[in-house]
Gaussian input, Z-matrix of N, CA and C with variables (Angstrom, degrees):
# hf/3-21g

backbone

0 1
 N
 C     1     B1
 C     2     B2     1     A1
 N     3     B3     2     A2     1     D1
 C     4     B4     3     A3     2     D2
 C     5     B5     4     A4     3     D3
 N     6     B6     5     A5     4     D4
 C     7     B7     6     A6     5     D5
 C     8     B8     7     A7     6     D6
 N     9     B9     8     A8     7     D7
 C    10    B10     9     A9     8     D8
 C    11    B11    10    A10     9     D9
 N    12    B12    11    A11    10    D10
 C    13    B13    12    A12    11    D11
 C    14    B14    13    A13    12    D12
 N    15    B15    14    A14    13    D13
 C    16    B16    15    A15    14    D14
 C    17    B17    16    A16    15    D15
 N    18    B18    17    A17    16    D16
 C    19    B19    18    A18    17    D17
 C    20    B20    19    A19    18    D18
 N    21    B21    20    A20    19    D19
 C    22    B22    21    A21    20    D20
 C    23    B23    22    A22    21    D21
 N    24    B24    23    A23    22    D22
 C    25    B25    24    A24    23    D23
 C    26    B26    25    A25    24    D24
 N    27    B27    26    A26    25    D25
 C    28    B28    27    A27    26    D26
 C    29    B29    28    A28    27    D27
 N    30    B30    29    A29    28    D28
 C    31    B31    30    A30    29    D29
 C    32    B32    31    A31    30    D30
 N    33    B33    32    A32    31    D31
 C    34    B34    33    A33    32    D32
 C    35    B35    34    A34    33    D33
 N    36    B36    35    A35    34    D34
 C    37    B37    36    A36    35    D35
 C    38    B38    37    A37    36    D36
 N    39    B39    38    A38    37    D37
 C    40    B40    39    A39    38    D38
 C    41    B41    40    A40    39    D39
 N    42    B42    41    A41    40    D40
 C    43    B43    42    A42    41    D41
 C    44    B44    43    A43    42    D42
 N    45    B45    44    A44    43    D43
 C    46    B46    45    A45    44    D44
 C    47    B47    46    A46    45    D45
 N    48    B48    47    A47    46    D46
 C    49    B49    48    A48    47    D47
 C    50    B50    49    A49    48    D48
 N    51    B51    50    A50    49    D49
 C    52    B52    51    A51    50    D50
 C    53    B53    52    A52    51    D51
 N    54    B54    53    A53    52    D52
 C    55    B55    54    A54    53    D53
 C    56    B56    55    A55    54    D54
 N    57    B57    56    A56    55    D55
 C    58    B58    57    A57    56    D56
 C    59    B59    58    A58    57    D57
 N    60    B60    59    A59    58    D58
 C    61    B61    60    A60    59    D59
 C    62    B62    61    A61    60    D60
 N    63    B63    62    A62    61    D61
 C    64    B64    63    A63    62    D62
 C    65    B65    64    A64    63    D63
 N    66    B66    65    A65    64    D64
 C    67    B67    66    A66    65    D65
 C    68    B68    67    A67    66    D66
 N    69    B69    68    A68    67    D67
 C    70    B70    69    A69    68    D68
 C    71    B71    70    A70    69    D69
 N    72    B72    71    A71    70    D70
 C    73    B73    72    A72    71    D71
 C    74    B74    73    A73    72    D72
 N    75    B75    74    A74    73    D73
 C    76    B76    75    A75    74    D74
 C    77    B77    76    A76    75    D75
 N    78    B78    77    A77    76    D76
 C    79    B79    78    A78    77    D77
 C    80    B80    79    A79    78    D78
 N    81    B81    80    A80    79    D79
 C    82    B82    81    A81    80    D80
 C    83    B83    82    A82    81    D81
 N    84    B84    83    A83    82    D82
 C    85    B85    84    A84    83    D83
 C    86    B86    85    A85    84    D84
 N    87    B87    86    A86    85    D85
 C    88    B88    87    A87    86    D86
 C    89    B89    88    A88    87    D87
 N    90    B90    89    A89    88    D88
 C    91    B91    90    A90    89    D89
 C    92    B92    91    A91    90    D90
 N    93    B93    92    A92    91    D91
 C    94    B94    93    A93    92    D92
 C    95    B95    94    A94    93    D93
 N    96    B96    95    A95    94    D94
 C    97    B97    96    A96    95    D95
 C    98    B98    97    A97    96    D96
 N    99    B99    98    A98    97    D97
 C   100   B100    99    A99    98    D98
 C   101   B101   100   A100    99    D99
 N   102   B102   101   A101   100   D100
 C   103   B103   102   A102   101   D101
 C   104   B104   103   A103   102   D102
 N   105   B105   104   A104   103   D103
 C   106   B106   105   A105   104   D104
 C   107   B107   106   A106   105   D105
 N   108   B108   107   A107   106   D106
 C   109   B109   108   A108   107   D107
 C   110   B110   109   A109   108   D108
 N   111   B111   110   A110   109   D109
 C   112   B112   111   A111   110   D110
 C   113   B113   112   A112   111   D111
 N   114   B114   113   A113   112   D112
 C   115   B115   114   A114   113   D113
 C   116   B116   115   A115   114   D114
 N   117   B117   116   A116   115   D115
 C   118   B118   117   A117   116   D116
 C   119   B119   118   A118   117   D117
 N   120   B120   119   A119   118   D118
 C   121   B121   120   A120   119   D119
 C   122   B122   121   A121   120   D120
 N   123   B123   122   A122   121   D121
 C   124   B124   123   A123   122   D122
 C   125   B125   124   A124   123   D123
 N   126   B126   125   A125   124   D124
 C   127   B127   126   A126   125   D125
 C   128   B128   127   A127   126   D126
 N   129   B129   128   A128   127   D127
 C   130   B130   129   A129   128   D128
 C   131   B131   130   A130   129   D129
 N   132   B132   131   A131   130   D130
 C   133   B133   132   A132   131   D131
 C   134   B134   133   A133   132   D132
 N   135   B135   134   A134   133   D133
 C   136   B136   135   A135   134   D134
 C   137   B137   136   A136   135   D135
 N   138   B138   137   A137   136   D136
 C   139   B139   138   A138   137   D137
 C   140   B140   139   A139   138   D138
 N   141   B141   140   A140   139   D139
 C   142   B142   141   A141   140   D140
 C   143   B143   142   A142   141   D141
 N   144   B144   143   A143   142   D142
 C   145   B145   144   A144   143   D143
 C   146   B146   145   A145   144   D144
 N   147   B147   146   A146   145   D145
 C   148   B148   147   A147   146   D146
 C   149   B149   148   A148   147   D147
 N   150   B150   149   A149   148   D148
 C   151   B151   150   A150   149   D149
 C   152   B152   151   A151   150   D150
 N   153   B153   152   A152   151   D151
 C   154   B154   153   A153   152   D152
 C   155   B155   154   A154   153   D153
 N   156   B156   155   A155   154   D154
 C   157   B157   156   A156   155   D155
 C   158   B158   157   A157   156   D156
 N   159   B159   158   A158   157   D157
 C   160   B160   159   A159   158   D158
 C   161   B161   160   A160   159   D159
 N   162   B162   161   A161   160   D160
 C   163   B163   162   A162   161   D161
 C   164   B164   163   A163   162   D162
 N   165   B165   164   A164   163   D163
 C   166   B166   165   A165   164   D164
 C   167   B167   166   A166   165   D165
 N   168   B168   167   A167   166   D166
 C   169   B169   168   A168   167   D167
 C   170   B170   169   A169   168   D168
 N   171   B171   170   A170   169   D169
 C   172   B172   171   A171   170   D170
 C   173   B173   172   A172   171   D171
 N   174   B174   173   A173   172   D172
 C   175   B175   174   A174   173   D173
 C   176   B176   175   A175   174   D174
 N   177   B177   176   A176   175   D175
 C   178   B178   177   A177   176   D176
 C   179   B179   178   A178   177   D177
 N   180   B180   179   A179   178   D178
 C   181   B181   180   A180   179   D179
 C   182   B182   181   A181   180   D180
 N   183   B183   182   A182   181   D181
 C   184   B184   183   A183   182   D182
 C   185   B185   184   A184   183   D183
 N   186   B186   185   A185   184   D184
 C   187   B187   186   A186   185   D185
 C   188   B188   187   A187   186   D186
 N   189   B189   188   A188   187   D187
 C   190   B190   189   A189   188   D188
 C   191   B191   190   A190   189   D189
 N   192   B192   191   A191   190   D190
 C   193   B193   192   A192   191   D191
 C   194   B194   193   A193   192   D192
 N   195   B195   194   A194   193   D193
 C   196   B196   195   A195   194   D194
 C   197   B197   196   A196   195   D195
 N   198   B198   197   A197   196   D196
 C   199   B199   198   A198   197   D197
 C   200   B200   199   A199   198   D198
 N   201   B201   200   A200   199   D199
 C   202   B202   201   A201   200   D200
 C   203   B203   202   A202   201   D201
 N   204   B204   203   A203   202   D202
 C   205   B205   204   A204   203   D203
 C   206   B206   205   A205   204   D204
 N   207   B207   206   A206   205   D205
 C   208   B208   207   A207   206   D206
 C   209   B209   208   A208   207   D207
 N   210   B210   209   A209   208   D208
 C   211   B211   210   A210   209   D209
 C   212   B212   211   A211   210   D210
 N   213   B213   212   A212   211   D211
 C   214   B214   213   A213   212   D212
 C   215   B215   214   A214   213   D213
 N   216   B216   215   A215   214   D214
 C   217   B217   216   A216   215   D215
 C   218   B218   217   A217   216   D216
 N   219   B219   218   A218   217   D217
 C   220   B220   219   A219   218   D218
 C   221   B221   220   A220   219   D219
 N   222   B222   221   A221   220   D220
 C   223   B223   222   A222   221   D221
 C   224   B224   223   A223   222   D222
 N   225   B225   224   A224   223   D223
 C   226   B226   225   A225   224   D224
 C   227   B227   226   A226   225   D225
 N   228   B228   227   A227   226   D226
 C   229   B229   228   A228   227   D227
 C   230   B230   229   A229   228   D228
 N   231   B231   230   A230   229   D229
 C   232   B232   231   A231   230   D230
 C   233   B233   232   A232   231   D231
 N   234   B234   233   A233   232   D232
 C   235   B235   234   A234   233   D233
 C   236   B236   235   A235   234   D234
 N   237   B237   236   A236   235   D235
 C   238   B238   237   A237   236   D236
 C   239   B239   238   A238   237   D237
 N   240   B240   239   A239   238   D238
 C   241   B241   240   A240   239   D239
 C   242   B242   241   A241   240   D240
 N   243   B243   242   A242   241   D241
 C   244   B244   243   A243   242   D242
 C   245   B245   244   A244   243   D243
 N   246   B246   245   A245   244   D244
 C   247   B247   246   A246   245   D245
 C   248   B248   247   A247   246   D246
 N   249   B249   248   A248   247   D247
 C   250   B250   249   A249   248   D248
 C   251   B251   250   A250   249   D249
 N   252   B252   251   A251   250   D250
 C   253   B253   252   A252   251   D251
 C   254   B254   253   A253   252   D252
 N   255   B255   254   A254   253   D253
 C   256   B256   255   A255   254   D254
 C   257   B257   256   A256   255   D255
 N   258   B258   257   A257   256   D256
 C   259   B259   258   A258   257   D257
 C   260   B260   259   A259   258   D258
 N   261   B261   260   A260   259   D259
 C   262   B262   261   A261   260   D260
 C   263   B263   262   A262   261   D261
 N   264   B264   263   A263   262   D262
 C   265   B265   264   A264   263   D263
 C   266   B266   265   A265   264   D264
 N   267   B267   266   A266   265   D265
 C   268   B268   267   A267   266   D266
 C   269   B269   268   A268   267   D267
 N   270   B270   269   A269   268   D268
 C   271   B271   270   A270   269   D269
 C   272   B272   271   A271   270   D270
 N   273   B273   272   A272   271   D271
 C   274   B274   273   A273   272   D272
 C   275   B275   274   A274   273   D273
 N   276   B276   275   A275   274   D274
 C   277   B277   276   A276   275   D275
 C   278   B278   277   A277   276   D276
 N   279   B279   278   A278   277   D277
 C   280   B280   279   A279   278   D278
 C   281   B281   280   A280   279   D279
 N   282   B282   281   A281   280   D280
 C   283   B283   282   A282   281   D281
 C   284   B284   283   A283   282   D282
 N   285   B285   284   A284   283   D283
 C   286   B286   285   A285   284   D284
 C   287   B287   286   A286   285   D285
 N   288   B288   287   A287   286   D286
 C   289   B289   288   A288   287   D287
 C   290   B290   289   A289   288   D288
 N   291   B291   290   A290   289   D289
 C   292   B292   291   A291   290   D290
 C   293   B293   292   A292   291   D291
 N   294   B294   293   A293   292   D292
 C   295   B295   294   A294   293   D293
 C   296   B296   295   A295   294   D294
 N   297   B297   296   A296   295   D295
 C   298   B298   297   A297   296   D296
 C   299   B299   298   A298   297   D297
 N   300   B300   299   A299   298   D298
 C   301   B301   300   A300   299   D299
 C   302   B302   301   A301   300   D300
 N   303   B303   302   A302   301   D301
 C   304   B304   303   A303   302   D302
 C   305   B305   304   A304   303   D303
 N   306   B306   305   A305   304   D304
 C   307   B307   306   A306   305   D305
 C   308   B308   307   A307   306   D306
 N   309   B309   308   A308   307   D307
 C   310   B310   309   A309   308   D308
 C   311   B311   310   A310   309   D309

   B1=1.4716
   B2=1.6236
   B3=1.2326
   B4=1.4795
   B5=1.5093
   B6=1.2672
   B7=1.4504
   B8=1.5301
   B9=1.3496
   B10=1.3629
   B11=1.5617
   B12=1.2839
   B13=1.5139
   B14=1.4464
   B15=1.3671
   B16=1.4267
   B17=1.5197
   B18=1.3351
   B19=1.5352
   B20=1.5453
   B21=1.4331
   B22=1.4511
   B23=1.5475
   B24=1.3429
   B25=1.5586
   B26=1.5431
   B27=1.4579
   B28=1.4826
   B29=1.4981
   B30=1.3730
   B31=1.4284
   B32=1.6308
   B33=1.3301
   B34=1.4252
   B35=1.4899
   B36=1.3225
   B37=1.4455
   B38=1.5257
   B39=1.2206
   B40=1.5367
   B41=1.5820
   B42=1.2867
   B43=1.5817
   B44=1.5242
   B45=1.3716
   B46=1.3878
   B47=1.5150
   B48=1.3685
   B49=1.4673
   B50=1.5148
   B51=1.3795
   B52=1.4262
   B53=1.5987
   B54=1.4801
   B55=1.4798
   B56=1.4999
   B57=1.3185
   B58=1.3974
   B59=1.5714
   B60=1.2482
   B61=1.4800
   B62=1.4686
   B63=1.2270
   B64=1.5292
   B65=1.3728
   B66=1.3947
   B67=1.5308
   B68=1.6072
   B69=1.2819
   B70=1.4474
   B71=1.5427
   B72=1.2250
   B73=1.4496
   B74=1.5186
   B75=1.3111
   B76=1.5339
   B77=1.4206
   B78=1.4882
   B79=1.4221
   B80=1.5016
   B81=1.3465
   B82=1.4402
   B83=1.5032
   B84=1.2980
   B85=1.4380
   B86=1.5719
   B87=1.3275
   B88=1.4655
   B89=1.6328
   B90=1.2883
   B91=1.4442
   B92=1.4511
   B93=1.3404
   B94=1.4262
   B95=1.5632
   B96=1.3678
   B97=1.4491
   B98=1.5261
   B99=1.1944
   B100=1.4675
   B101=1.6205
   B102=1.3272
   B103=1.4417
   B104=1.4973
   B105=1.4492
   B106=1.4557
   B107=1.4882
   B108=1.3656
   B109=1.4392
   B110=1.5155
   B111=1.2995
   B112=1.5079
   B113=1.5519
   B114=1.2440
   B115=1.4497
   B116=1.6528
   B117=1.2979
   B118=1.4615
   B119=1.5026
   B120=1.3550
   B121=1.4835
   B122=1.5826
   B123=1.3269
   B124=1.4677
   B125=1.5100
   B126=1.3317
   B127=1.4569
   B128=1.5173
   B129=1.2537
   B130=1.4961
   B131=1.4941
   B132=1.3748
   B133=1.5220
   B134=1.4203
   B135=1.3030
   B136=1.5028
   B137=1.5316
   B138=1.3480
   B139=1.4667
   B140=1.5902
   B141=1.2942
   B142=1.5456
   B143=1.5532
   B144=1.3353
   B145=1.3766
   B146=1.5424
   B147=1.2739
   B148=1.5523
   B149=1.5592
   B150=1.3414
   B151=1.4916
   B152=1.5192
   B153=1.3025
   B154=1.5289
   B155=1.4441
   B156=1.3908
   B157=1.4473
   B158=1.4413
   B159=1.2438
   B160=1.4094
   B161=1.5993
   B162=1.3542
   B163=1.3980
   B164=1.6586
   B165=1.3996
   B166=1.4792
   B167=1.5018
   B168=1.3268
   B169=1.3909
   B170=1.4792
   B171=1.3928
   B172=1.3756
   B173=1.4534
   B174=1.3426
   B175=1.4876
   B176=1.5039
   B177=1.3493
   B178=1.5039
   B179=1.5384
   B180=1.3179
   B181=1.3911
   B182=1.5039
   B183=1.3265
   B184=1.3636
   B185=1.5336
   B186=1.2037
   B187=1.5268
   B188=1.4881
   B189=1.3338
   B190=1.3502
   B191=1.5310
   B192=1.3255
   B193=1.3757
   B194=1.5785
   B195=1.3246
   B196=1.5444
   B197=1.4849
   B198=1.2918
   B199=1.4424
   B200=1.4937
   B201=1.3866
   B202=1.4021
   B203=1.6593
   B204=1.2685
   B205=1.4627
   B206=1.4690
   B207=1.3551
   B208=1.4573
   B209=1.4904
   B210=1.3116
   B211=1.5239
   B212=1.3920
   B213=1.3955
   B214=1.4266
   B215=1.5641
   B216=1.4023
   B217=1.4892
   B218=1.5123
   B219=1.3274
   B220=1.4595
   B221=1.5586
   B222=1.2428
   B223=1.4530
   B224=1.5768
   B225=1.3264
   B226=1.5064
   B227=1.4344
   B228=1.3501
   B229=1.3766
   B230=1.5210
   B231=1.2866
   B232=1.3849
   B233=1.4970
   B234=1.3130
   B235=1.4921
   B236=1.5724
   B237=1.4218
   B238=1.5090
   B239=1.4615
   B240=1.4571
   B241=1.5033
   B242=1.4952
   B243=1.3608
   B244=1.4729
   B245=1.6414
   B246=1.3862
   B247=1.4722
   B248=1.4624
   B249=1.3807
   B250=1.5678
   B251=1.5996
   B252=1.2223
   B253=1.4652
   B254=1.5072
   B255=1.3808
   B256=1.3715
   B257=1.5181
   B258=1.2653
   B259=1.4454
   B260=1.4958
   B261=1.3414
   B262=1.5000
   B263=1.5981
   B264=1.3465
   B265=1.3889
   B266=1.6176
   B267=1.3479
   B268=1.4078
   B269=1.5574
   B270=1.3323
   B271=1.3454
   B272=1.5077
   B273=1.3569
   B274=1.5125
   B275=1.5364
   B276=1.2353
   B277=1.5309
   B278=1.3938
   B279=1.2219
   B280=1.5845
   B281=1.5405
   B282=1.2494
   B283=1.5241
   B284=1.4411
   B285=1.2992
   B286=1.5752
   B287=1.5994
   B288=1.3645
   B289=1.3664
   B290=1.5371
   B291=1.2911
   B292=1.3764
   B293=1.5210
   B294=1.4119
   B295=1.4156
   B296=1.5038
   B297=1.3625
   B298=1.4071
   B299=1.5199
   B300=1.1902
   B301=1.3994
   B302=1.4868
   B303=1.3365
   B304=1.4120
   B305=1.5514
   B306=1.3531
   B307=1.3817
   B308=1.4866
   B309=1.1645
   B310=1.5182
   B311=1.4969
   A1=105.61
   A2=115.76
   A3=127.37
   A4=109.49
   A5=117.50
   A6=121.72
   A7=111.45
   A8=119.16
   A9=123.75
   A10=109.40
   A11=121.29
   A12=119.16
   A13=109.06
   A14=114.86
   A15=123.49
   A16=112.10
   A17=109.96
   A18=118.54
   A19=111.74
   A20=112.91
   A21=115.06
   A22=112.74
   A23=116.32
   A24=115.58
   A25=108.08
   A26=108.84
   A27=111.93
   A28=119.21
   A29=115.46
   A30=117.03
   A31=110.41
   A32=115.48
   A33=116.41
   A34=109.05
   A35=115.98
   A36=123.43
   A37=114.24
   A38=118.34
   A39=119.40
   A40=110.42
   A41=112.10
   A42=114.79
   A43=114.98
   A44=116.31
   A45=119.18
   A46=112.54
   A47=114.75
   A48=116.92
   A49=112.81
   A50=120.15
   A51=124.62
   A52=105.89
   A53=112.91
   A54=114.00
   A55=115.02
   A56=117.70
   A57=122.71
   A58=113.93
   A59=115.90
   A60=120.56
   A61=116.66
   A62=114.44
   A63=117.86
   A64=116.66
   A65=113.15
   A66=117.64
   A67=107.13
   A68=119.36
   A69=122.09
   A70=105.31
   A71=121.05
   A72=124.45
   A73=112.65
   A74=114.98
   A75=116.56
   A76=115.60
   A77=117.48
   A78=119.53
   A79=112.23
   A80=115.10
   A81=120.97
   A82=107.54
   A83=119.11
   A84=119.08
   A85=112.74
   A86=114.87
   A87=120.19
   A88=108.21
   A89=117.27
   A90=117.86
   A91=115.71
   A92=118.46
   A93=123.49
   A94=114.49
   A95=112.50
   A96=118.52
   A97=107.05
   A98=124.78
   A99=127.72
   A100=106.28
   A101=119.63
   A102=122.57
   A103=115.56
   A104=112.11
   A105=119.44
   A106=109.84
   A107=115.98
   A108=118.61
   A109=115.22
   A110=113.37
   A111=121.26
   A112=106.83
   A113=119.14
   A114=126.24
   A115=109.02
   A116=111.64
   A117=114.63
   A118=113.59
   A119=114.53
   A120=119.69
   A121=109.97
   A122=110.36
   A123=118.24
   A124=109.42
   A125=119.21
   A126=121.51
   A127=110.76
   A128=117.37
   A129=122.36
   A130=110.85
   A131=118.36
   A132=118.37
   A133=105.49
   A134=122.69
   A135=125.91
   A136=116.90
   A137=113.77
   A138=115.43
   A139=104.81
   A140=111.29
   A141=118.53
   A142=105.03
   A143=124.72
   A144=121.04
   A145=121.39
   A146=109.96
   A147=114.96
   A148=111.04
   A149=113.48
   A150=115.31
   A151=110.94
   A152=114.25
   A153=114.75
   A154=113.09
   A155=118.05
   A156=121.33
   A157=117.78
   A158=117.78
   A159=127.80
   A160=112.04
   A161=116.00
   A162=119.04
   A163=109.76
   A164=113.22
   A165=113.15
   A166=113.26
   A167=118.01
   A168=121.72
   A169=114.76
   A170=119.13
   A171=124.29
   A172=111.04
   A173=120.68
   A174=120.08
   A175=109.78
   A176=112.71
   A177=119.97
   A178=106.17
   A179=114.15
   A180=121.34
   A181=113.87
   A182=116.96
   A183=117.27
   A184=109.37
   A185=119.56
   A186=124.76
   A187=110.06
   A188=121.50
   A189=128.81
   A190=104.27
   A191=128.41
   A192=128.47
   A193=109.11
   A194=113.42
   A195=116.11
   A196=103.80
   A197=133.04
   A198=134.02
   A199=107.91
   A200=119.51
   A201=120.24
   A202=111.10
   A203=113.08
   A204=116.17
   A205=114.41
   A206=118.60
   A207=119.42
   A208=109.86
   A209=114.22
   A210=119.64
   A211=113.69
   A212=121.15
   A213=128.16
   A214=109.75
   A215=116.26
   A216=116.84
   A217=114.18
   A218=119.62
   A219=123.54
   A220=110.82
   A221=115.55
   A222=121.62
   A223=115.42
   A224=109.33
   A225=115.54
   A226=112.62
   A227=125.22
   A228=126.64
   A229=108.70
   A230=120.36
   A231=123.32
   A232=113.48
   A233=120.04
   A234=122.66
   A235=113.54
   A236=110.38
   A237=110.17
   A238=114.70
   A239=117.02
   A240=121.92
   A241=106.67
   A242=122.47
   A243=125.40
   A244=104.19
   A245=117.53
   A246=118.34
   A247=106.48
   A248=119.20
   A249=117.41
   A250=109.02
   A251=115.10
   A252=118.51
   A253=114.51
   A254=114.84
   A255=117.37
   A256=111.56
   A257=123.19
   A258=124.60
   A259=109.82
   A260=117.06
   A261=117.51
   A262=109.50
   A263=118.70
   A264=119.80
   A265=111.74
   A266=113.27
   A267=117.07
   A268=114.75
   A269=122.69
   A270=126.48
   A271=112.98
   A272=118.31
   A273=115.11
   A274=106.98
   A275=111.45
   A276=113.01
   A277=117.43
   A278=118.82
   A279=122.55
   A280=109.97
   A281=111.69
   A282=116.64
   A283=106.98
   A284=117.21
   A285=125.66
   A286=105.52
   A287=119.55
   A288=115.34
   A289=107.72
   A290=124.18
   A291=122.33
   A292=119.05
   A293=116.46
   A294=116.99
   A295=111.42
   A296=118.46
   A297=121.77
   A298=111.07
   A299=119.42
   A300=125.19
   A301=112.44
   A302=116.74
   A303=120.00
   A304=109.04
   A305=118.57
   A306=117.69
   A307=114.26
   A308=115.82
   A309=119.04
   A310=110.20
   D1=125.96
   D2=-177.91
   D3=-80.96
   D4=158.65
   D5=169.11
   D6=-74.94
   D7=151.09
   D8=-178.94
   D9=-123.31
   D10=148.54
   D11=176.75
   D12=-62.81
   D13=158.52
   D14=-175.37
   D15=-61.34
   D16=-35.41
   D17=-174.32
   D18=-63.04
   D19=-38.04
   D20=179.63
   D21=-87.22
   D22=-4.93
   D23=176.20
   D24=-80.46
   D25=123.87
   D26=178.94
   D27=-75.20
   D28=-1.28
   D29=-176.36
   D30=-83.41
   D31=-0.56
   D32=-179.81
   D33=-127.29
   D34=139.25
   D35=175.60
   D36=-86.41
   D37=175.40
   D38=-174.37
   D39=-65.74
   D40=-40.78
   D41=175.76
   D42=-59.47
   D43=-41.79
   D44=178.65
   D45=-67.10
   D46=-39.08
   D47=176.65
   D48=-61.71
   D49=-39.08
   D50=-179.94
   D51=-62.98
   D52=-46.55
   D53=-178.53
   D54=-62.18
   D55=-35.26
   D56=173.38
   D57=-64.65
   D58=-43.22
   D59=170.33
   D60=-58.76
   D61=-49.69
   D62=176.41
   D63=-62.99
   D64=-35.13
   D65=179.10
   D66=-69.12
   D67=-41.03
   D68=-177.13
   D69=-68.28
   D70=-43.30
   D71=179.04
   D72=-63.04
   D73=-34.59
   D74=173.86
   D75=-73.64
   D76=-31.70
   D77=171.71
   D78=-60.75
   D79=-49.24
   D80=-177.59
   D81=-59.66
   D82=-45.40
   D83=-175.56
   D84=-65.28
   D85=-42.84
   D86=-177.66
   D87=-68.35
   D88=-47.90
   D89=177.45
   D90=-60.27
   D91=-39.70
   D92=174.69
   D93=-63.28
   D94=-36.78
   D95=179.47
   D96=-69.49
   D97=-43.35
   D98=-177.31
   D99=-68.45
   D100=-45.68
   D101=174.16
   D102=-54.78
   D103=-43.23
   D104=-179.42
   D105=-65.04
   D106=-38.92
   D107=178.81
   D108=-62.19
   D109=-42.91
   D110=179.59
   D111=-66.93
   D112=-47.81
   D113=178.44
   D114=-53.78
   D115=-49.11
   D116=-178.67
   D117=-65.77
   D118=-35.60
   D119=179.36
   D120=-64.27
   D121=-46.35
   D122=-176.19
   D123=-67.72
   D124=-48.92
   D125=-176.06
   D126=-63.41
   D127=-46.30
   D128=-171.99
   D129=-84.44
   D130=-2.71
   D131=167.89
   D132=-83.26
   D133=-21.63
   D134=173.52
   D135=-88.45
   D136=-39.15
   D137=-171.49
   D138=-123.44
   D139=139.73
   D140=179.75
   D141=-92.03
   D142=125.28
   D143=174.51
   D144=-58.86
   D145=-32.00
   D146=172.56
   D147=-59.86
   D148=-42.77
   D149=-178.41
   D150=-73.04
   D151=-34.78
   D152=175.47
   D153=-63.10
   D154=-37.38
   D155=172.53
   D156=-61.53
   D157=-30.34
   D158=-177.42
   D159=-77.11
   D160=-34.00
   D161=-177.16
   D162=-99.32
   D163=-1.53
   D164=178.31
   D165=-70.17
   D166=156.20
   D167=177.76
   D168=-84.43
   D169=-17.99
   D170=170.88
   D171=-84.30
   D172=135.38
   D173=179.82
   D174=-99.88
   D175=88.70
   D176=173.84
   D177=-120.63
   D178=137.01
   D179=174.58
   D180=-80.59
   D181=94.03
   D182=-179.02
   D183=-121.35
   D184=130.36
   D185=-178.30
   D186=-84.15
   D187=172.11
   D188=-167.50
   D189=-70.41
   D190=-38.71
   D191=-176.99
   D192=-69.15
   D193=-40.24
   D194=-178.61
   D195=-72.68
   D196=-28.27
   D197=175.45
   D198=-65.42
   D199=-47.95
   D200=177.27
   D201=-57.74
   D202=-48.54
   D203=178.98
   D204=-62.10
   D205=-42.14
   D206=-179.05
   D207=-65.12
   D208=-40.01
   D209=176.93
   D210=-61.44
   D211=-48.85
   D212=177.20
   D213=-56.31
   D214=-49.58
   D215=177.88
   D216=-63.52
   D217=-31.68
   D218=173.65
   D219=-65.31
   D220=-52.83
   D221=174.32
   D222=-52.02
   D223=-50.64
   D224=179.63
   D225=-64.92
   D226=-40.74
   D227=179.14
   D228=-64.89
   D229=-47.82
   D230=-179.86
   D231=-60.95
   D232=-45.69
   D233=177.64
   D234=-68.41
   D235=-30.05
   D236=178.59
   D237=-74.63
   D238=-37.00
   D239=174.72
   D240=-64.38
   D241=-44.23
   D242=-174.99
   D243=-61.38
   D244=-48.08
   D245=-172.15
   D246=-71.47
   D247=-33.17
   D248=179.82
   D249=-69.17
   D250=-40.23
   D251=175.88
   D252=-59.78
   D253=-42.37
   D254=175.27
   D255=-68.42
   D256=-37.81
   D257=179.92
   D258=-66.46
   D259=-36.12
   D260=-179.31
   D261=-72.97
   D262=-39.37
   D263=178.78
   D264=-63.02
   D265=-43.11
   D266=177.99
   D267=-65.52
   D268=-26.19
   D269=179.22
   D270=-87.78
   D271=-2.31
   D272=178.56
   D273=-79.59
   D274=151.09
   D275=176.24
   D276=-71.52
   D277=157.65
   D278=-178.74
   D279=-71.64
   D280=151.36
   D281=176.82
   D282=-90.87
   D283=164.96
   D284=-179.63
   D285=-59.88
   D286=-36.61
   D287=-173.43
   D288=-79.36
   D289=-22.81
   D290=174.41
   D291=-89.14
   D292=-6.78
   D293=177.09
   D294=-73.78
   D295=146.70
   D296=176.06
   D297=-73.37
   D298=146.38
   D299=174.42
   D300=-108.50
   D301=143.14
   D302=177.44
   D303=-87.78
   D304=144.60
   D305=-178.88
   D306=-83.04
   D307=141.70
   D308=-168.03
   D309=-97.31

């Protein structure tokens, strides 16, 4: 017996399906936020944003605080997209080839 998407499962009503979706979205958002905070701390402990601005080939006047903010937004968007993609892949139903067969 393979897994089915939650939408096709008759044990859940529409309200429960929405709650499950929002719960999963909240988990992905929170985990990506924490991961981005850790990545930002580790990255900017090694590299100063002001120095990175000086050696960059693009001439944009960005201060230290703007560099921290842009770095955090970059890390958060990257980890959010990665977590969202993993959640979508895990929510997909199994194919016939991946289903376990019982021995006869």
